[in-house]
Every structure is written in structure tokens, then in C-alpha cells.
N, CA, C and O atoms as a GROMACS GRO file, in nm:
protein
  484
    1MET      N    1   0.084  -0.119   0.000
    1MET     CA    2   0.000   0.000   0.000
    1MET      C    3   0.088   0.124   0.000
    1MET      O    4   0.181   0.135   0.080
    2ALA      N    5   0.061   0.215  -0.086
    2ALA     CA    6   0.138   0.339  -0.095
    2ALA      C    7   0.102   0.433   0.018
    2ALA      O    8  -0.012   0.435   0.066
    3ILE      N    9   0.199   0.511   0.061
    3ILE     CA   10   0.178   0.611   0.165
    3ILE      C   11   0.198   0.748   0.101
    3ILE      O   12   0.296   0.769   0.029
    4TRP      N   13   0.108   0.839   0.127
    4TRP     CA   14   0.113   0.972   0.069
    4TRP      C   15   0.147   1.071   0.180
    4TRP      O   16   0.077   1.079   0.281
    5THR      N   17   0.254   1.146   0.161
    5THR     CA   18   0.298   1.246   0.257
    5THR      C   19   0.292   1.382   0.190
    5THR      O   20   0.329   1.396   0.073
    6VAL      N   21   0.247   1.482   0.263
    6VAL     CA   22   0.244   1.618   0.210
    6VAL      C   23   0.336   1.705   0.293
    6VAL      O   24   0.320   1.715   0.415
    7LYS      N   25   0.433   1.767   0.227
    7LYS     CA   26   0.521   1.863   0.292
    7LYS      C   27   0.483   1.999   0.236
    7LYS      O   28   0.481   2.017   0.114
    8ASN      N   29   0.453   2.092   0.320
    8ASN     CA   30   0.412   2.223   0.271
    8ASN      C   31   0.502   2.333   0.326
    8ASN      O   32   0.470   2.394   0.428
    9PRO      N   33   0.615   2.358   0.259
    9PRO     CA   34   0.702   2.466   0.304
    9PRO      C   35   0.629   2.599   0.294
    9PRO      O   36   0.553   2.622   0.199
   10ARG      N   37   0.650   2.685   0.388
   10ARG     CA   38   0.581   2.814   0.389
   10ARG      C   39   0.670   2.928   0.340
   10ARG      O   40   0.629   3.045   0.344
   11ASN      N   41   0.788   2.896   0.294
   11ASN     CA   42   0.876   3.003   0.245
   11ASN      C   43   0.811   3.075   0.129
   11ASN      O   44   0.738   3.015   0.049
   12ASP      N   45   0.837   3.203   0.121
   12ASP     CA   46   0.767   3.285   0.023
   12ASP      C   47   0.861   3.344  -0.082
   12ASP      O   48   0.844   3.459  -0.124
   13ASP      N   49   0.960   3.267  -0.124
   13ASP     CA   50   1.049   3.319  -0.226
   13ASP      C   51   1.082   3.212  -0.330
   13ASP      O   52   1.049   3.095  -0.314
   14LYS      N   53   1.146   3.256  -0.435
   14LYS     CA   54   1.180   3.168  -0.546
   14LYS      C   55   1.275   3.057  -0.504
   14LYS      O   56   1.278   2.951  -0.566
   15ASP      N   57   1.352   3.080  -0.397
   15ASP     CA   58   1.449   2.982  -0.348
   15ASP      C   59   1.380   2.851  -0.307
   15ASP      O   60   1.435   2.743  -0.330
   16THR      N   61   1.263   2.859  -0.248
   16THR     CA   62   1.188   2.739  -0.208
   16THR      C   63   1.155   2.655  -0.331
   16THR      O   64   1.172   2.533  -0.330
   17LEU      N   65   1.109   2.719  -0.433
   17LEU     CA   66   1.075   2.652  -0.559
   17LEU      C   67   1.200   2.588  -0.620
   17LEU      O   68   1.196   2.471  -0.660
   18ASP      N   69   1.307   2.663  -0.627
   18ASP     CA   70   1.432   2.615  -0.685
   18ASP      C   71   1.488   2.495  -0.608
   18ASP      O   72   1.528   2.396  -0.668
   19LYS      N   73   1.493   2.505  -0.476
   19LYS     CA   74   1.547   2.396  -0.393
   19LYS      C   75   1.462   2.270  -0.402
   19LYS      O   76   1.517   2.160  -0.411
   20SER      N   77   1.332   2.284  -0.401
   20SER     CA   78   1.244   2.167  -0.405
   20SER      C   79   1.252   2.093  -0.538
   20SER      O   80   1.262   1.971  -0.541
   21ILE      N   81   1.249   2.167  -0.646
   21ILE     CA   82   1.260   2.103  -0.778
   21ILE      C   83   1.401   2.046  -0.796
   21ILE      O   84   1.417   1.936  -0.849
   22GLY      N   85   1.502   2.120  -0.752
   22GLY     CA   86   1.639   2.071  -0.760
   22GLY      C   87   1.659   1.943  -0.682
   22GLY      O   88   1.725   1.850  -0.730
   23TYR      N   89   1.604   1.936  -0.561
   23TYR     CA   90   1.614   1.815  -0.480
   23TYR      C   91   1.544   1.697  -0.551
   23TYR      O   92   1.597   1.587  -0.556
   24SER      N   93   1.427   1.723  -0.604
   24SER     CA   94   1.351   1.616  -0.671
   24SER      C   95   1.426   1.560  -0.790
   24SER      O   96   1.417   1.440  -0.818
   25ALA      N   97   1.499   1.644  -0.861
   25ALA     CA   98   1.568   1.602  -0.982
   25ALA      C   99   1.714   1.563  -0.957
   25ALA      O  100   1.789   1.541  -1.052
   26ASP      N  101   1.756   1.554  -0.832
   26ASP     CA  102   1.894   1.521  -0.797
   26ASP      C  103   1.939   1.392  -0.866
   26ASP      O  104   1.874   1.288  -0.852
   27SER      N  105   2.048   1.399  -0.941
   27SER     CA  106   2.095   1.284  -1.018
   27SER      C  107   2.141   1.167  -0.931
   27SER      O  108   2.157   1.056  -0.981
   28LEU      N  109   2.162   1.189  -0.802
   28LEU     CA  110   2.195   1.078  -0.711
   28LEU      C  111   2.071   1.002  -0.667
   28LEU      O  112   2.081   0.893  -0.610
   29LYS      N  113   1.954   1.059  -0.692
   29LYS     CA  114   1.828   0.999  -0.649
   29LYS      C  115   1.741   0.948  -0.764
   29LYS      O  116   1.659   0.859  -0.745
   30THR      N  117   1.759   1.005  -0.881
   30THR     CA  118   1.675   0.972  -0.996
   30THR      C  119   1.757   0.985  -1.124
   30THR      O  120   1.877   1.012  -1.120
   31ASN      N  121   1.692   0.966  -1.237
   31ASN     CA  122   1.757   0.992  -1.366
   31ASN      C  123   1.655   1.060  -1.457
   31ASN      O  124   1.535   1.055  -1.430
   32PRO      N  125   1.701   1.122  -1.565
   32PRO     CA  126   1.610   1.201  -1.650
   32PRO      C  127   1.490   1.124  -1.705
   32PRO      O  128   1.386   1.185  -1.732
   33ARG      N  129   1.501   0.992  -1.720
   33ARG     CA  130   1.386   0.914  -1.770
   33ARG      C  131   1.275   0.904  -1.667
   33ARG      O  132   1.162   0.869  -1.700
   34LEU      N  133   1.306   0.935  -1.542
   34LEU     CA  134   1.208   0.922  -1.434
   34LEU      C  135   1.157   1.058  -1.386
   34LEU      O  136   1.116   1.072  -1.271
   35ILE      N  137   1.160   1.156  -1.476
   35ILE     CA  138   1.111   1.291  -1.445
   35ILE      C  139   1.002   1.328  -1.545
   35ILE      O  140   1.016   1.304  -1.665
   36ARG      N  141   0.894   1.386  -1.495
   36ARG     CA  142   0.783   1.430  -1.581
   36ARG      C  143   0.742   1.571  -1.540
   36ARG      O  144   0.761   1.614  -1.427
   37GLY      N  145   0.685   1.640  -1.635
   37GLY     CA  146   0.630   1.771  -1.608
   37GLY      C  147   0.487   1.777  -1.660
   37GLY      O  148   0.459   1.736  -1.772
   38ILE      N  149   0.400   1.828  -1.579
   38ILE     CA  150   0.263   1.853  -1.622
   38ILE      C  151   0.250   2.004  -1.637
   38ILE      O  152   0.257   2.079  -1.539
   39MET      N  153   0.234   2.048  -1.759
   39MET     CA  154   0.228   2.190  -1.794
   39MET      C  155   0.354   2.265  -1.754
   39MET      O  156   0.351   2.386  -1.734
   40CYS      N  157   0.467   2.193  -1.743
   40CYS     CA  158   0.595   2.257  -1.718
   40CYS      C  159   0.706   2.168  -1.773
   40CYS      O  160   0.686   2.048  -1.790
   41PRO      N  161   0.823   2.226  -1.801
   41PRO     CA  162   0.934   2.148  -1.855
   41PRO      C  163   0.990   2.050  -1.752
   41PRO      O  164   0.962   2.062  -1.632
   42THR      N  165   1.070   1.954  -1.798
   42THR     CA  166   1.133   1.858  -1.706
   42THR      C  167   1.275   1.899  -1.670
   42THR      O  168   1.338   1.835  -1.586
   43ASN      N  169   1.327   2.002  -1.732
   43ASN     CA  170   1.458   2.056  -1.696
   43ASN      C  171   1.439   2.144  -1.573
   43ASN      O  172   1.346   2.224  -1.567
   44VAL      N  173   1.528   2.130  -1.473
   44VAL     CA  174   1.512   2.201  -1.346
   44VAL      C  175   1.503   2.352  -1.366
   44VAL      O  176   1.408   2.415  -1.319
   45GLU      N  177   1.599   2.410  -1.434
   45GLU     CA  178   1.601   2.555  -1.450
   45GLU      C  179   1.479   2.605  -1.527
   45GLU      O  180   1.419   2.706  -1.492
   46ALA      N  181   1.444   2.532  -1.632
   46ALA     CA  182   1.328   2.572  -1.713
   46ALA      C  183   1.198   2.557  -1.634
   46ALA      O  184   1.107   2.639  -1.648
   47ALA      N  185   1.187   2.453  -1.552
   47ALA     CA  186   1.066   2.432  -1.471
   47ALA      C  187   1.052   2.544  -1.368
   47ALA      O  188   0.943   2.598  -1.349
   48VAL      N  189   1.161   2.578  -1.301
   48VAL     CA  190   1.158   2.686  -1.202
   48VAL      C  191   1.118   2.817  -1.270
   48VAL      O  192   1.032   2.889  -1.222
   49ARG      N  193   1.182   2.846  -1.382
   49ARG     CA  194   1.152   2.969  -1.456
   49ARG      C  195   1.006   2.973  -1.500
   49ARG      O  196   0.940   3.076  -1.487
   50SER      N  197   0.956   2.861  -1.552
   50SER     CA  198   0.818   2.854  -1.599
   50SER      C  199   0.719   2.877  -1.485
   50SER      O  200   0.622   2.952  -1.499
   51MET      N  201   0.744   2.811  -1.372
   51MET     CA  202   0.653   2.829  -1.257
   51MET      C  203   0.660   2.972  -1.203
   51MET      O  204   0.558   3.029  -1.164
   52TRP      N  205   0.780   3.029  -1.200
   52TRP     CA  206   0.793   3.165  -1.148
   52TRP      C  207   0.726   3.266  -1.240
   52TRP      O  208   0.666   3.362  -1.193
   53VAL      N  209   0.734   3.245  -1.370
   53VAL     CA  210   0.665   3.333  -1.465
   53VAL      C  211   0.515   3.327  -1.441
   53VAL      O  212   0.448   3.430  -1.441
   54THR      N  213   0.462   3.208  -1.421
   54THR     CA  214   0.318   3.192  -1.392
   54THR      C  215   0.281   3.270  -1.267
   54THR      O  216   0.179   3.339  -1.265
   55LYS      N  217   0.364   3.261  -1.164
   55LYS     CA  218   0.337   3.334  -1.040
   55LYS      C  219   0.336   3.485  -1.063
   55LYS      O  220   0.251   3.556  -1.010
   56ARG      N  221   0.432   3.533  -1.142
   56ARG     CA  222   0.440   3.676  -1.169
   56ARG      C  223   0.320   3.723  -1.251
   56ARG      O  224   0.266   3.831  -1.226
   57VAL      N  225   0.278   3.644  -1.348
   57VAL     CA  226   0.162   3.681  -1.431
   57VAL      C  227   0.038   3.700  -1.344
   57VAL      O  228  -0.041   3.792  -1.368
   58PHE      N  229   0.022   3.613  -1.244
   58PHE     CA  230  -0.096   3.620  -1.157
   58PHE      C  231  -0.071   3.697  -1.028
   58PHE      O  232  -0.154   3.694  -0.936
   59CYS      N  233   0.044   3.766  -1.020
   59CYS     CA  234   0.079   3.847  -0.902
   59CYS      C  235   0.072   3.765  -0.772
   59CYS      O  236   0.017   3.810  -0.672
   60LYS      N  237   0.129   3.647  -0.777
   60LYS     CA  238   0.127   3.556  -0.661
   60LYS      C  239   0.268   3.514  -0.622
   60LYS      O  240   0.295   3.395  -0.605
   61THR      N  241   0.358   3.610  -0.609
   61THR     CA  242   0.497   3.577  -0.576
   61THR      C  243   0.524   3.581  -0.426
   61THR      O  244   0.639   3.568  -0.384
   62ASP      N  245   0.421   3.599  -0.346
   62ASP     CA  246   0.439   3.597  -0.201
   62ASP      C  247   0.363   3.479  -0.141
   62ASP      O  248   0.294   3.407  -0.213
   63LYS      N  249   0.375   3.460  -0.015
   63LYS     CA  250   0.310   3.351   0.059
   63LYS      C  251   0.357   3.214   0.010
   63LYS      O  252   0.469   3.202  -0.039
   64ARG      N  253   0.274   3.113   0.022
   64ARG     CA  254   0.314   2.977  -0.012
   64ARG      C  255   0.344   2.966  -0.161
   64ARG      O  256   0.267   3.012  -0.245
   65GLN      N  257   0.459   2.906  -0.193
   65GLN     CA  258   0.502   2.893  -0.332
   65GLN      C  259   0.468   2.758  -0.392
   65GLN      O  260   0.434   2.749  -0.510
   66ILE      N  261   0.477   2.652  -0.312
   66ILE     CA  262   0.457   2.517  -0.365
   66ILE      C  263   0.384   2.428  -0.266
   66ILE      O  264   0.370   2.460  -0.148
   67TYR      N  265   0.336   2.316  -0.318
   67TYR     CA  266   0.292   2.203  -0.238
   67TYR      C  267   0.382   2.088  -0.278
   67TYR      O  268   0.405   2.065  -0.397
   68HIS      N  269   0.434   2.016  -0.181
   68HIS     CA  270   0.529   1.908  -0.207
   68HIS      C  271   0.467   1.777  -0.159
   68HIS      O  272   0.450   1.756  -0.039
   69ASN      N  273   0.434   1.691  -0.252
   69ASN     CA  274   0.374   1.561  -0.220
   69ASN      C  275   0.474   1.450  -0.244
   69ASN      O  276   0.550   1.454  -0.340
   70ILE      N  277   0.474   1.352  -0.155
   70ILE     CA  278   0.560   1.234  -0.170
   70ILE      C  279   0.470   1.111  -0.161
   70ILE      O  280   0.391   1.097  -0.068
   71ILE      N  281   0.483   1.024  -0.258
   71ILE     CA  282   0.409   0.897  -0.256
   71ILE      C  283   0.514   0.787  -0.245
   71ILE      O  284   0.599   0.773  -0.333
   72SER      N  285   0.508   0.709  -0.137
   72SER     CA  286   0.606   0.603  -0.111
   72SER      C  287   0.542   0.466  -0.126
   72SER      O  288   0.427   0.445  -0.088
   73PHE      N  289   0.619   0.374  -0.182
   73PHE     CA  290   0.574   0.237  -0.201
   73PHE      C  291   0.662   0.145  -0.117
   73PHE      O  292   0.784   0.163  -0.110
   74ALA      N  293   0.602   0.046  -0.052
   74ALA     CA  294   0.677  -0.050   0.028
   74ALA      C  295   0.766  -0.134  -0.064
   74ALA      O  296   0.730  -0.159  -0.178
   75PRO      N  297   0.882  -0.176  -0.014
   75PRO     CA  298   0.973  -0.256  -0.098
   75PRO      C  299   0.909  -0.384  -0.153
   75PRO      O  300   0.948  -0.431  -0.260
   76ASP      N  301   0.813  -0.438  -0.082
   76ASP     CA  302   0.751  -0.563  -0.128
   76ASP      C  303   0.630  -0.542  -0.219
   76ASP      O  304   0.558  -0.638  -0.250
   77GLU      N  305   0.607  -0.419  -0.263
   77GLU     CA  306   0.495  -0.393  -0.353
   77GLU      C  307   0.527  -0.422  -0.499
   77GLU      O  308   0.437  -0.430  -0.582
   78TYR      N  309   0.654  -0.439  -0.531
   78TYR     CA  310   0.697  -0.475  -0.666
   78TYR      C  311   0.645  -0.377  -0.771
   78TYR      O  312   0.594  -0.417  -0.876
   79VAL      N  313   0.659  -0.252  -0.742
   79VAL     CA  314   0.623  -0.146  -0.836
   79VAL      C  315   0.753  -0.100  -0.902
   79VAL      O  316   0.851  -0.072  -0.833
   80THR      N  317   0.755  -0.091  -1.033
   80THR     CA  318   0.874  -0.042  -1.102
   80THR      C  319   0.878   0.110  -1.094
   80THR      O  320   0.774   0.173  -1.071
   81PRO      N  321   0.994   0.170  -1.112
   81PRO     CA  322   1.001   0.317  -1.112
   81PRO      C  323   0.909   0.380  -1.217
   81PRO      O  324   0.847   0.483  -1.191
   82CYS      N  325   0.900   0.319  -1.334
   82CYS     CA  326   0.812   0.372  -1.439
   82CYS      C  327   0.665   0.363  -1.398
   82CYS      O  328   0.586   0.454  -1.426
   83GLU      N  329   0.628   0.254  -1.333
   83GLU     CA  330   0.489   0.239  -1.285
   83GLU      C  331   0.459   0.341  -1.176
   83GLU      O  332   0.352   0.401  -1.174
   84ALA      N  333   0.553   0.360  -1.084
   84ALA     CA  334   0.534   0.458  -0.977
   84ALA      C  335   0.517   0.598  -1.036
   84ALA      O  336   0.433   0.676  -0.990
   85LEU      N  337   0.596   0.629  -1.136
   85LEU     CA  338   0.587   0.758  -1.203
   85LEU      C  339   0.452   0.774  -1.272
   85LEU      O  340   0.389   0.880  -1.263
   86ALA      N  341   0.407   0.669  -1.340
   86ALA     CA  342   0.277   0.674  -1.410
   86ALA      C  343   0.162   0.690  -1.310
   86ALA      O  344   0.068   0.765  -1.336
   87ILE      N  345   0.168   0.619  -1.199
   87ILE     CA  346   0.064   0.629  -1.096
   87ILE      C  347   0.059   0.771  -1.042
   87ILE      O  348  -0.048   0.831  -1.031
   88THR      N  349   0.176   0.825  -1.008
   88THR     CA  350   0.182   0.961  -0.954
   88THR      C  351   0.134   1.063  -1.056
   88THR      O  352   0.059   1.155  -1.022
   89GLU      N  353   0.176   1.047  -1.179
   89GLU     CA  354   0.135   1.140  -1.284
   89GLU      C  355  -0.017   1.140  -1.300
   89GLU      O  356  -0.078   1.246  -1.315
   90GLU      N  357  -0.077   1.023  -1.297
   90GLU     CA  358  -0.223   1.014  -1.310
   90GLU      C  359  -0.294   1.082  -1.192
   90GLU      O  360  -0.393   1.152  -1.211
   91ILE      N  361  -0.243   1.059  -1.072
   91ILE     CA  362  -0.301   1.122  -0.953
   91ILE      C  363  -0.289   1.274  -0.963
   91ILE      O  364  -0.386   1.346  -0.938
   92MET      N  365  -0.171   1.322  -0.999
   92MET     CA  366  -0.149   1.467  -1.009
   92MET      C  367  -0.235   1.530  -1.118
   92MET      O  368  -0.289   1.639  -1.099
   93LYS      N  369  -0.249   1.462  -1.232
   93LYS     CA  370  -0.334   1.515  -1.339
   93LYS      C  371  -0.480   1.522  -1.294
   93LYS      O  372  -0.552   1.614  -1.332
   94THR      N  373  -0.522   1.427  -1.214
   94THR     CA  374  -0.660   1.426  -1.165
   94THR      C  375  -0.683   1.535  -1.061
   94THR      O  376  -0.782   1.607  -1.067
   95LEU      N  377  -0.591   1.546  -0.964
   95LEU     CA  378  -0.610   1.641  -0.854
   95LEU      C  379  -0.569   1.784  -0.888
   95LEU      O  380  -0.631   1.880  -0.840
   96TYR      N  381  -0.466   1.800  -0.970
   96TYR     CA  382  -0.410   1.932  -0.997
   96TYR      C  383  -0.407   1.961  -1.146
   96TYR      O  384  -0.307   2.011  -1.198
   97HIS      N  385  -0.514   1.930  -1.215
   97HIS     CA  386  -0.517   1.941  -1.361
   97HIS      C  387  -0.497   2.083  -1.414
   97HIS      O  388  -0.468   2.100  -1.532
   98LYS      N  389  -0.513   2.184  -1.330
   98LYS     CA  390  -0.494   2.321  -1.375
   98LYS      C  391  -0.363   2.381  -1.325
   98LYS      O  392  -0.339   2.501  -1.341
   99HIS      N  393  -0.278   2.298  -1.265
   99HIS     CA  394  -0.153   2.347  -1.206
   99HIS      C  395  -0.031   2.288  -1.276
   99HIS      O  396  -0.038   2.183  -1.340
  100GLN      N  397   0.080   2.359  -1.263
  100GLN     CA  398   0.208   2.306  -1.309
  100GLN      C  399   0.260   2.210  -1.203
  100GLN      O  400   0.261   2.243  -1.084
  101VAL      N  401   0.305   2.093  -1.246
  101VAL     CA  402   0.355   1.992  -1.153
  101VAL      C  403   0.484   1.932  -1.208
  101VAL      O  404   0.491   1.891  -1.324
  102PHE      N  405   0.585   1.927  -1.124
  102PHE     CA  406   0.713   1.864  -1.157
  102PHE      C  407   0.720   1.734  -1.077
  102PHE      O  408   0.710   1.737  -0.954
  103ILE      N  409   0.737   1.621  -1.144
  103ILE     CA  410   0.734   1.489  -1.079
  103ILE      C  411   0.865   1.415  -1.105
  103ILE      O  412   0.916   1.415  -1.217
  104ALA      N  413   0.918   1.352  -1.000
  104ALA     CA  414   1.038   1.269  -1.015
  104ALA      C  415   1.026   1.145  -0.927
  104ALA      O  416   0.982   1.154  -0.813
  105ALA      N  417   1.065   1.031  -0.981
  105ALA     CA  418   1.069   0.906  -0.905
  105ALA      C  419   1.210   0.888  -0.850
  105ALA      O  420   1.308   0.897  -0.924
  106HIS      N  421   1.220   0.862  -0.720
  106HIS     CA  422   1.349   0.839  -0.657
  106HIS      C  423   1.372   0.691  -0.635
  106HIS      O  424   1.285   0.620  -0.585
  107THR      N  425   1.489   0.646  -0.672
  107THR     CA  426   1.525   0.504  -0.662
  107THR      C  427   1.644   0.483  -0.568
  107THR      O  428   1.705   0.376  -0.570
  108ASP      N  429   1.677   0.582  -0.487
  108ASP     CA  430   1.796   0.576  -0.403
  108ASP      C  431   1.773   0.507  -0.268
  108ASP      O  432   1.869   0.487  -0.193
  109LYS      N  433   1.652   0.471  -0.236
  109LYS     CA  434   1.620   0.405  -0.108
  109LYS      C  435   1.558   0.268  -0.136
  109LYS      O  436   1.523   0.237  -0.249
  110ALA      N  437   1.546   0.187  -0.031
  110ALA     CA  438   1.484   0.054  -0.046
  110ALA      C  439   1.338   0.068  -0.090
  110ALA      O  440   1.286  -0.016  -0.163
  111HIS      N  441   1.274   0.176  -0.044
  111HIS     CA  442   1.135   0.200  -0.085
  111HIS      C  443   1.135   0.301  -0.200
  111HIS      O  444   1.192   0.409  -0.189
  112LEU      N  445   1.071   0.265  -0.306
  112LEU     CA  446   1.054   0.352  -0.421
  112LEU      C  447   0.958   0.464  -0.382
  112LEU      O  448   0.859   0.438  -0.314
  113HIS      N  449   0.986   0.587  -0.422
  113HIS     CA  450   0.896   0.697  -0.391
  113HIS      C  451   0.904   0.804  -0.499
  113HIS      O  452   1.003   0.814  -0.572
  114THR      N  453   0.800   0.883  -0.508
  114THR     CA  454   0.796   0.993  -0.604
  114THR      C  455   0.776   1.125  -0.532
  114THR      O  456   0.711   1.131  -0.427
  115HIS      N  457   0.832   1.229  -0.588
  115HIS     CA  458   0.814   1.365  -0.538
  115HIS      C  459   0.736   1.443  -0.642
  115HIS      O  460   0.767   1.438  -0.761
  116SER      N  461   0.636   1.515  -0.598
  116SER     CA  462   0.559   1.604  -0.687
  116SER      C  463   0.566   1.744  -0.630
  116SER      O  464   0.525   1.769  -0.517
  117ILE      N  465   0.618   1.836  -0.709
  117ILE     CA  466   0.626   1.977  -0.670
  117ILE      C  467   0.519   2.049  -0.748
  117ILE      O  468   0.526   2.060  -0.871
  118ILE      N  469   0.419   2.099  -0.677
  118ILE     CA  470   0.302   2.161  -0.740
  118ILE      C  471   0.308   2.312  -0.721
  118ILE      O  472   0.320   2.361  -0.609
  119ASN      N  473   0.298   2.385  -0.830
  119ASN     CA  474   0.292   2.530  -0.822
  119ASN      C  475   0.165   2.570  -0.747
  119ASN      O  476   0.057   2.520  -0.778
  120SER      N  477   0.178   2.658  -0.650
  120SER     CA  478   0.062   2.696  -0.569
  120SER      C  479  -0.038   2.784  -0.646
  120SER      O  480  -0.150   2.805  -0.601
  121VAL      N  481   0.004   2.834  -0.762
  121VAL     CA  482  -0.085   2.919  -0.842
  121VAL      C  483  -0.168   2.832  -0.934
  121VAL      O  484  -0.250   2.883  -1.010
   0.00000   0.00000   0.00000
């Protein structure tokens, strides 16, 4: 059974966005094939820039910048990284269909997990 964790940093600057997406895309934890973007690029710098432009267009550059969701799978669930990514992508498209979402599957731990960084705008 997957476990869903929500981390909601309250920082109100671009640095929160940059650090969260950068952490999710860390090459020690994932690889480029395990990164997806919903209405945003999969490149870290381009995704941060795209989300920040959206915030500026809607005058929402203060207060909460992102929502950070983690979906973890038990080691005995036999879910492949691609399946975990597809499951997460489907959930994010359903729940946040009007938002930019950066998704990465991490394979650096015994339990497979995905990170979703959702633009708060």
C-alpha cells in the first residue's frame, strides 16, 4: 500500500521553488527518464523559470510557493520506477489538472517513492 505524505514549506520566495525542484531532480536519487512535467518542462532551470513566470503573471509571488507531495511504495509492492511515475502522474493530473507539476521518481532508497512539486498558483 502506498503512503502519501504532504510537505508544505511556507517560504515565500523563489528559493523554495528552486530547492524543491532541484532536490527532486537530484541525479543521485533519480535519472532524466524518471522525471515528468505537467504543464511545465522537465529541466530544473526551465521548470523553475516557468513556474515563477506563472506566479508573476498572476501576481502571486508571495506567501506559499509550492505544495510538495511524496508517494512512497513499500519494498515488497513490486512497483517499477516507471509504474510509480505513471501512478503519480495520473493522480497529479486528476487532482491538480490546472496546475504546473514537476514529478520525479526516486530510486535511491529501499522503498521507491515519487516527489511532486506543485505550483501553488
